[in-house]
VMD Tcl script that draws the C-alpha trace (Angstrom):
set ca {
  {110.20 113.05 61.90}
  {106.63 112.52 63.27}
  {105.98 110.06 60.48}
  {109.06 108.17 61.05}
  {107.83 107.37 64.53}
  {104.49 105.67 63.08}
  {106.09 103.97 60.71}
  {108.46 102.89 62.88}
  {105.67 101.62 65.23}
  {103.65 100.11 62.93}
  {107.12 98.02 61.62}
  {107.49 96.82 65.11}
  {103.84 95.72 65.51}
  {103.49 93.99 62.44}
  {106.87 92.33 62.94}
  {105.62 91.35 66.50}
  {102.38 89.66 64.96}
  {103.72 87.96 62.07}
  {106.63 86.59 63.87}
  {104.20 84.74 66.59}
  {102.67 81.68 64.73}
  {99.97 81.71 66.90}
  {99.01 85.31 66.17}
  {98.90 84.07 62.51}
  {97.07 80.93 62.75}
  {94.14 82.92 64.50}
  {93.98 84.85 61.90}
  {93.52 82.25 59.52}
  {91.37 80.33 61.43}
  {88.17 81.42 60.92}
  {88.10 81.36 57.23}
  {89.11 77.99 57.56}
  {86.68 77.06 60.12}
  {83.87 78.86 57.69}
  {85.15 76.82 54.90}
  {85.03 73.49 56.42}
  {81.68 74.24 58.42}
  {79.87 75.16 54.99}
  {80.88 72.72 53.00}
  {80.12 69.64 55.42}
  {76.86 71.26 55.81}
  {75.94 71.69 52.29}
  {76.91 67.77 51.88}
  {74.88 67.09 55.07}
  {71.98 69.83 53.29}
  {72.11 67.53 50.26}
  {72.00 64.16 52.05}
  {69.35 65.37 54.31}
  {66.86 66.44 51.80}
  {68.10 64.09 48.38}
  {68.36 60.41 47.94}
  {71.57 58.54 46.24}
  {71.78 59.27 42.48}
  {71.40 55.69 41.98}
  {68.36 55.05 44.42}
  {65.14 54.31 42.61}
  {62.26 54.75 45.08}
  {59.36 52.51 44.78}
  {55.61 53.48 44.56}
  {52.69 50.99 44.89}
  {50.12 52.15 42.39}
  {46.18 50.98 42.64}
  {44.14 50.83 39.43}
  {47.41 51.79 37.58}
  {46.23 53.71 34.46}
  {48.51 53.47 31.07}
  {49.14 57.54 30.80}
  {50.76 57.24 33.98}
  {53.00 54.15 33.14}
  {53.91 56.26 29.79}
  {55.20 59.24 32.20}
  {56.87 57.53 34.42}
  {58.90 55.41 31.37}
  {59.37 58.93 29.83}
  {60.67 61.07 33.04}
  {62.16 57.79 35.21}
  {63.54 57.73 38.44}
  {60.71 55.54 40.10}
  {59.76 51.98 39.97}
  {56.05 51.55 40.03}
  {54.10 48.29 41.37}
  {50.70 47.78 40.82}
  {48.37 46.48 43.93}
  {45.15 45.56 44.21}
  {42.78 47.70 45.91}
  {42.41 45.40 48.96}
  {45.99 46.12 49.87}
  {45.73 49.86 50.62}
  {45.55 49.84 54.51}
  {48.39 47.15 54.17}
  {50.70 49.86 52.01}
  {49.60 52.94 53.97}
  {51.18 50.97 57.06}
  {54.23 50.41 55.36}
  {54.78 54.22 54.27}
  {54.69 54.97 57.73}
  {56.62 52.49 59.03}
  {59.13 53.83 55.93}
  {59.28 50.11 54.61}
  {57.84 51.82 51.33}
  {58.40 55.05 49.62}
  {54.82 55.99 48.06}
  {51.44 54.69 47.81}
  {49.15 56.06 44.87}
  {45.64 55.47 44.41}
  {43.81 56.35 41.21}
  {40.24 56.37 40.31}
  {38.70 53.57 38.41}
  {39.06 53.79 34.39}
  {41.39 57.30 35.27}
  {42.24 57.79 31.79}
  {38.35 57.58 30.67}
  {37.43 59.44 33.56}
  {39.53 62.50 32.63}
  {38.68 62.32 29.21}
  {35.26 62.65 30.00}
  {35.53 65.56 32.91}
  {34.60 68.81 31.95}
  {35.08 71.53 34.64}
  {32.08 73.25 33.57}
  {29.90 70.20 34.77}
  {30.38 71.13 38.45}
  {31.49 67.81 39.69}
  {34.54 67.08 40.91}
  {37.60 66.27 39.10}
  {38.73 62.82 39.42}
  {41.11 63.22 42.38}
  {44.93 60.99 42.75}
  {45.76 60.40 46.10}
  {49.60 60.25 47.11}
  {50.36 58.92 50.44}
  {53.59 59.62 51.62}
  {56.00 59.91 54.75}
  {57.62 63.38 55.15}
  {59.92 61.99 57.51}
  {61.44 59.82 54.88}
  {64.12 61.46 52.65}
  {63.28 58.82 50.26}
  {59.31 59.22 50.51}
  {59.60 62.99 50.05}
  {61.89 62.21 47.15}
  {59.00 60.03 44.84}
  {56.08 61.76 46.18}
  {57.80 65.00 44.69}
  {59.19 63.54 41.50}
  {55.57 61.72 40.96}
  {53.86 65.05 41.37}
  {55.85 66.92 39.38}
  {55.18 64.28 36.57}
  {51.30 64.67 36.95}
  {51.41 68.12 37.35}
  {53.33 68.28 33.84}
  {50.38 66.21 32.79}
  {47.72 67.92 34.09}
  {49.08 71.31 32.64}
  {48.50 69.56 29.20}
  {45.06 68.45 29.99}
  {43.80 72.27 31.28}
  {42.77 71.10 34.61}
  {41.27 67.87 34.24}
  {42.20 65.98 37.66}
  {43.29 66.82 41.37}
  {46.15 65.74 43.66}
  {45.34 65.02 47.23}
  {42.15 67.02 47.19}
  {39.74 67.04 50.27}
  {40.70 67.10 53.68}
  {42.36 63.48 53.95}
  {45.83 62.92 55.94}
  {48.16 62.03 53.00}
  {51.26 62.62 54.75}
  {51.53 59.14 57.32}
  {54.70 60.40 59.15}
  {53.96 59.82 63.07}
  {54.59 62.65 65.30}
  {57.51 60.60 66.45}
  {58.93 60.51 62.87}
  {58.75 64.10 62.75}
  {60.28 65.04 66.08}
  {62.88 62.50 65.62}
  {63.89 64.21 62.05}
  {64.43 67.37 63.57}
  {65.60 66.47 66.75}
  {68.47 64.10 65.21}
  {69.73 66.65 62.76}
  {69.86 69.56 64.88}
  {70.22 68.46 68.55}
  {73.78 66.44 68.37}
  {75.04 69.85 67.03}
  {73.95 71.87 69.33}
  {74.81 69.87 71.79}
  {77.90 69.26 70.75}
  {78.80 73.12 70.60}
  {77.12 73.89 74.25}
  {79.19 71.37 75.67}
  {82.29 72.35 74.07}
  {81.64 75.74 75.15}
  {81.15 74.94 78.53}
  {84.13 73.25 78.91}
  {86.48 75.78 77.47}
  {84.81 78.21 79.25}
  {86.54 76.79 82.54}
  {89.20 74.57 81.53}
  {91.98 76.92 80.43}
  {91.40 79.21 83.15}
  {92.07 76.09 85.34}
  {95.25 74.82 84.02}
  {96.83 77.68 81.96}
  {95.41 80.26 84.37}
  {97.07 78.69 87.01}
  {100.26 78.64 85.36}
  {99.89 82.08 83.99}
  {99.36 83.25 87.85}
  {101.96 80.89 89.16}
  {99.82 79.23 91.92}
  {99.99 75.98 90.34}
  {103.46 75.62 91.52}
  {102.09 75.80 95.17}
  {99.56 73.23 94.44}
  {102.16 70.53 93.20}
  {104.58 70.99 96.19}
  {101.71 69.82 98.19}
  {101.48 66.20 99.40}
  {98.83 65.56 96.96}
  {99.77 63.11 94.34}
  {99.78 64.50 90.69}
  {97.36 62.10 89.54}
  {94.74 62.97 92.08}
  {95.41 66.72 91.28}
  {94.45 66.18 87.88}
  {91.46 63.75 88.47}
  {90.06 66.53 91.01}
  {90.22 69.41 88.51}
  {88.86 66.92 85.28}
  {85.81 65.95 87.73}
  {85.23 69.44 89.09}
  {85.49 71.12 85.80}
  {83.32 68.42 84.06}
  {80.69 68.99 86.75}
  {80.59 72.89 86.05}
  {80.92 72.45 82.23}
  {77.83 69.87 82.70}
  {75.61 72.48 84.18}
  {76.12 74.99 81.61}
  {75.80 72.69 78.50}
  {72.45 71.20 80.53}
  {71.31 75.05 80.96}
  {71.73 75.48 77.31}
  {70.22 72.43 76.34}
  {67.10 72.46 78.01}
  {66.64 75.96 76.52}
  {67.19 74.88 73.16}
  {64.65 71.79 73.32}
  {62.07 74.18 74.96}
  {63.08 76.44 72.31}
  {63.16 74.70 69.32}
  {59.40 74.21 68.14}
  {58.85 78.12 67.93}
  {62.34 78.30 66.47}
  {61.17 75.91 63.65}
  {58.02 77.81 63.45}
  {54.99 76.70 61.29}
  {57.01 73.41 59.80}
  {57.18 72.19 63.36}
  {53.49 71.88 64.81}
  {52.97 69.58 67.34}
  {57.00 69.15 67.54}
  {57.99 68.36 71.08}
  {60.37 66.21 73.44}
  {57.60 64.59 74.87}
  {57.72 61.81 72.86}
  {61.08 60.57 74.38}
  {61.04 58.20 77.41}
  {62.67 57.81 80.56}
  {65.06 55.48 79.21}
  {65.84 57.84 76.41}
  {66.78 60.69 78.75}
  {69.17 58.35 80.61}
  {70.93 56.82 78.07}
  {71.57 60.88 76.67}
  {72.46 61.66 80.12}
  {75.26 58.93 80.08}
  {76.29 60.11 76.99}
  {76.51 63.77 77.22}
  {78.36 63.19 81.19}
  {81.02 60.67 79.38}
  {81.71 63.26 76.40}
  {81.91 66.36 78.66}
  {84.65 64.55 81.10}
  {86.35 63.68 77.66}
  {86.11 67.11 76.00}
  {87.40 68.65 79.85}
  {90.45 66.02 79.73}
  {91.79 66.82 76.13}
  {90.81 70.79 76.70}
  {92.85 70.44 79.98}
  {95.93 68.72 78.18}
  {95.93 71.18 75.47}
  {96.23 74.10 78.31}
  {98.68 72.61 79.94}
  {100.62 72.95 77.39}
  {100.13 76.85 77.15}
  {101.53 79.75 79.04}
  {98.59 81.95 79.15}
  {94.71 81.88 79.05}
  {95.25 83.40 75.76}
  {97.52 81.31 74.27}
  {95.14 77.91 75.84}
  {92.63 79.59 73.82}
  {94.21 78.94 70.72}
  {95.79 75.46 71.42}
  {92.02 74.66 71.57}
  {90.40 76.17 68.68}
  {91.45 72.99 66.23}
  {89.27 71.12 68.67}
  {86.50 73.36 68.32}
  {86.44 73.16 64.46}
  {86.72 69.41 65.02}
  {83.84 69.27 67.29}
  {81.62 71.12 65.17}
  {82.48 68.94 62.10}
  {81.61 65.95 63.95}
  {78.24 67.93 65.13}
  {77.54 68.47 61.38}
  {77.80 64.84 60.40}
  {74.21 64.29 61.97}
  {72.63 65.75 59.73}
  {73.53 63.46 57.18}
  {70.30 61.58 58.22}
  {70.09 57.70 57.95}
  {69.70 57.22 61.65}
  {72.71 55.92 63.65}
  {75.11 53.80 62.50}
  {75.04 50.11 62.90}
  {78.59 49.19 62.48}
  {80.56 49.05 66.48}
  {83.39 50.54 64.83}
  {82.06 54.01 64.86}
  {81.58 54.06 68.28}
  {85.29 53.76 69.05}
  {86.17 57.00 67.42}
  {86.30 59.80 70.23}
  {83.77 62.44 70.06}
  {81.94 61.00 66.94}
  {80.86 58.06 68.89}
  {79.29 60.73 71.21}
  {77.16 62.28 68.38}
  {76.18 58.76 66.96}
  {74.74 57.93 70.16}
  {72.64 61.13 69.99}
  {71.59 60.48 66.64}
  {70.43 57.14 67.76}
  {67.94 58.43 70.88}
  {66.88 61.27 68.98}
  {65.67 59.22 65.72}
  {64.56 55.99 68.05}
  {67.42 53.90 66.22}
  {69.28 53.39 69.17}
  {72.10 50.91 68.86}
  {72.59 49.56 72.40}
  {75.79 47.92 71.92}
  {76.90 50.79 70.19}
  {76.12 53.01 73.50}
  {77.87 50.81 75.78}
  {80.75 50.83 73.34}
  {80.64 54.43 73.07}
  {80.92 54.53 76.67}
  {83.36 52.23 77.40}
  {85.52 53.90 75.09}
  {85.12 57.50 76.47}
  {85.52 56.39 79.57}
  {89.04 54.57 78.68}
  {90.17 57.59 76.54}
  {89.64 59.66 79.64}
  {91.42 57.58 82.04}
  {94.47 57.62 79.37}
  {93.99 61.83 79.36}
  {94.09 61.67 83.04}
  {97.18 59.72 83.09}
  {98.63 61.97 80.23}
  {97.99 65.15 82.19}
  {99.75 63.70 85.52}
  {102.62 62.97 83.69}
  {102.59 66.54 82.40}
  {102.38 67.85 85.90}
  {105.35 66.04 86.82}
  {106.97 67.75 83.99}
  {108.92 71.01 85.20}
  {109.38 72.01 81.68}
  {105.75 71.99 81.20}
  {104.85 73.13 84.83}
  {106.97 75.95 84.74}
  {107.30 77.34 81.38}
  {105.91 80.83 81.69}
}
mol new
graphics top color blue
foreach p $ca { graphics top sphere $p radius 0.5 }
foreach p [lrange $ca 0 end-1] q [lrange $ca 1 end] { graphics top cylinder $p $q radius 0.2 }
display resetview
């Protein structure tokens, strides 16, 4: 009898769970989220640290030896352009500006010097200088490919020459390049997560929570217009969410250099100016208001706070996926239509600010689009407040 009672309780609970679609979805969503996020992050990492398959990096070479020509022809993947020694400074500037992938400077009569060199002689080995930009994916790819070819050639010759020996600086990336690469790939994702977290922490409680407690009915019978109630709630919630998101963002910016460790020596947010922070603040503000509006609309459909949290779960997945797209690299999009896509436009604006590739027309388009979408959302929320079926669904 005792066993039958246990089985009866189990059947009852399982039937209750599996008959509620929202509960089933809550079980499936984590797996979907993990799959989608990891898939996007895998593609993003590939884009961040690799180049397109058909891209051939350009290398300007001073005193190009015949042996290296043969190596590249065999190994492939590089476009060698021989230049005069007088063009070294100009080529270095091009690498710094990311208009040239790599500069290789070989010693005069490299092949003859390598053949004549003996380690026992006490003289320094012929040194090949490879100047690259660590902030450029194409430059890193060219540097690694040519280094690999030269290392293989050196192994055949039993250490007859060196690569980037001495104390010279061969990585020509500027502080802005380095910091911009780190911040542009990570901060949009983190900011979107922080902003969403701040919004979802307050919006469901304010909308679905009042429905669950029955207090929203009292508010709606007051002389205040439904549209004013919607605007008041959204603005108040946006302010609270903004404070929460700002606190998290500031903490992240301060901790990011330590998080990066040795790879981020000299990494600092001080490279950004007042204009950059003002643009970022405007984008964040418009994004928070839009997120609060979207979460408020979804919460208005829910009967309880718990149900509202289930409704906004797909939005969380969308926000995280859009944030991950910042890792694809390449700077901000230049086509204006990208800045009309809700939330994705905010990510592109953040990428532009952090990577010093801001498209001002795009930022203006995104801000205007977010304002329009928010106004439409407020109108929808006000109409929902006018619906007794929605307001009193408990």
